[in-house]
Backbone as CSV, one residue per row, in Angstrom:
resi,resn,N_x,N_y,N_z,CA_x,CA_y,CA_z,C_x,C_y,C_z
1,UNK,124.424,112.345,104.005,123.552,111.480,103.807,124.671,109.998,104.201
2,UNK,125.084,109.662,104.797,126.247,107.986,104.272,125.006,107.008,104.128
3,UNK,124.254,106.517,104.659,123.669,105.242,104.705,122.506,105.670,103.826
4,UNK,122.151,104.803,102.934,120.458,105.237,102.513,121.212,105.389,101.043
5,UNK,119.720,105.763,100.360,120.394,106.503,98.987,119.805,108.078,98.624
6,UNK,120.403,108.632,97.826,120.575,109.887,97.334,119.644,110.053,96.508
7,UNK,118.518,111.018,95.978,117.360,111.232,95.217,118.000,110.692,93.756
8,UNK,119.459,111.547,93.645,120.021,111.371,92.520,120.008,109.875,92.275
9,UNK,120.801,109.100,93.189,120.539,107.917,92.675,119.706,106.510,92.406
10,UNK,118.256,106.957,93.250,117.149,106.700,92.999,116.793,106.986,91.652
11,UNK,116.866,107.948,91.494,116.190,108.348,90.118,117.235,107.308,88.835
12,UNK,118.534,107.443,89.207,119.064,106.987,88.289,118.919,105.996,87.838
13,UNK,119.145,104.727,88.938,118.248,103.528,88.640,117.495,103.606,88.470
14,UNK,116.026,104.142,88.528,114.707,103.843,87.832,114.603,103.874,86.230
15,UNK,115.768,105.374,86.216,115.875,105.232,84.552,116.309,104.919,83.853
16,UNK,117.432,103.609,84.115,118.486,102.696,83.833,117.400,101.535,83.936
17,UNK,116.330,101.332,84.812,115.517,100.103,84.872,114.333,100.247,83.544
18,UNK,113.841,101.612,83.028,113.462,102.035,82.141,113.896,101.438,80.733
19,UNK,114.994,101.928,81.184,115.524,102.177,79.283,116.514,100.513,78.996
20,UNK,116.625,99.769,79.805,116.769,99.014,80.249,115.761,97.413,78.802
21,UNK,114.901,98.220,78.498,113.890,97.363,78.263,113.236,98.828,77.055
22,UNK,114.207,98.709,75.541,113.676,99.398,74.749,112.504,99.573,73.651
23,UNK,112.212,98.727,74.025,110.538,98.383,73.103,109.703,99.059,73.958
24,UNK,109.677,99.120,75.432,108.574,99.955,76.145,108.640,101.705,75.953
25,UNK,110.196,101.786,75.937,109.653,103.160,75.919,109.217,103.937,73.945
26,UNK,109.589,102.680,72.934,109.275,102.726,71.838,107.772,102.930,71.703
27,UNK,106.760,102.316,72.699,105.205,102.051,72.501,104.809,103.082,73.246
28,UNK,105.249,103.243,74.412,105.010,105.102,75.260,105.700,105.614,74.668
29,UNK,105.914,105.830,73.079,106.456,107.387,73.030,105.576,108.185,72.140
30,UNK,105.191,108.944,73.946,104.325,110.028,74.016,104.727,111.132,75.194
31,UNK,104.543,112.378,74.610,105.163,113.404,75.615,104.280,113.589,77.123
32,UNK,103.114,113.205,77.221,102.544,112.955,78.201,102.755,111.582,79.360
33,UNK,102.782,110.641,78.750,103.251,109.504,79.223,104.598,109.923,79.795
34,UNK,105.464,110.599,78.756,107.518,111.088,79.663,107.609,111.519,80.497
35,UNK,105.870,112.558,80.895,106.547,113.489,81.295,105.668,112.357,83.021
36,UNK,104.896,111.774,82.965,104.152,111.241,84.481,105.125,110.491,84.677
37,UNK,105.816,109.621,83.675,106.742,108.484,84.168,108.197,109.508,85.059
38,UNK,108.252,110.546,84.256,109.604,111.346,84.844,108.906,111.967,86.422
39,UNK,107.482,112.399,86.379,107.098,113.190,87.146,107.095,111.773,88.694
40,UNK,106.867,110.601,88.710,106.545,109.016,88.984,108.354,109.348,89.941
41,UNK,108.683,109.325,88.888,110.695,108.811,89.198,110.843,109.846,90.379
42,UNK,110.797,111.040,90.265,111.336,112.366,90.328,110.344,112.367,91.873
43,UNK,109.029,111.496,92.354,108.426,111.669,93.549,108.727,110.660,94.188
44,UNK,108.951,109.323,93.799,109.461,108.095,94.585,111.258,108.993,94.981
45,UNK,111.412,109.218,94.304,112.935,109.378,94.455,112.973,110.375,95.809
46,UNK,112.238,111.452,95.600,112.064,111.756,97.165,112.018,111.763,98.213
47,UNK,110.322,110.614,98.133,109.841,110.382,99.077,111.294,109.171,99.587
48,UNK,111.323,108.702,99.031,112.581,107.729,99.740,113.475,108.463,100.431
49,UNK,114.116,109.501,99.950,115.181,110.404,100.075,114.240,111.085,101.621
50,UNK,113.740,111.237,101.547,113.071,111.907,102.936,112.960,110.656,103.844
51,UNK,111.909,109.700,103.694,112.269,108.035,104.558,113.676,107.713,104.796
52,UNK,114.657,108.131,103.992,115.989,107.790,104.789,116.545,108.948,105.990
53,UNK,116.149,110.325,105.634,116.370,111.023,106.743,115.429,110.668,107.873
54,UNK,114.379,110.321,107.635,113.537,109.652,109.004,114.205,109.068,109.753
55,UNK,114.492,107.660,109.581,115.407,106.863,109.990,116.123,106.984,110.587
56,UNK,117.201,107.892,109.622,118.173,108.927,110.206,118.274,109.458,111.687
57,UNK,117.022,110.437,111.593,117.117,111.038,113.142,116.486,110.291,113.977
58,UNK,115.530,109.335,113.723,115.231,108.136,114.330,116.255,107.716,115.555
59,UNK,116.868,107.217,114.512,118.111,106.457,114.986,119.197,107.374,116.008
60,UNK,119.082,108.197,115.227,119.937,109.351,116.837,119.844,109.716,117.421
61,UNK,118.063,109.916,117.941,117.201,110.148,118.902,117.221,109.046,119.136
62,UNK,116.532,108.008,119.656,117.288,106.229,120.253,118.094,106.589,120.686
63,UNK,120.116,107.136,119.985,120.447,106.918,120.911,120.985,107.540,121.617
64,UNK,120.653,108.733,121.387,121.397,110.043,122.346,119.999,109.864,123.626
65,UNK,118.940,108.646,123.528,117.959,109.045,124.423,118.511,107.898,124.872
66,UNK,119.523,106.681,124.903,119.959,105.504,125.945,121.016,106.397,126.380
67,UNK,121.715,107.289,125.866,122.933,107.705,126.861,122.203,108.240,127.874
68,UNK,121.001,109.088,128.235,121.046,109.421,129.191,120.276,108.650,129.873
């Protein structure tokens, strides 16, 4: 994908944001909380990547329709 963000970049940015507040990690030091945060980050990354792909498909379809 040339445009938009890939899943791993989205996940990296979200993890960087969480890591930017060390106190937050200290107070949320629980394996269940950590797991749910990881699942949310993974899910958000997937949704954004799927949305980017759908947008690109829509753009290409629109361009093809305009040519005819």
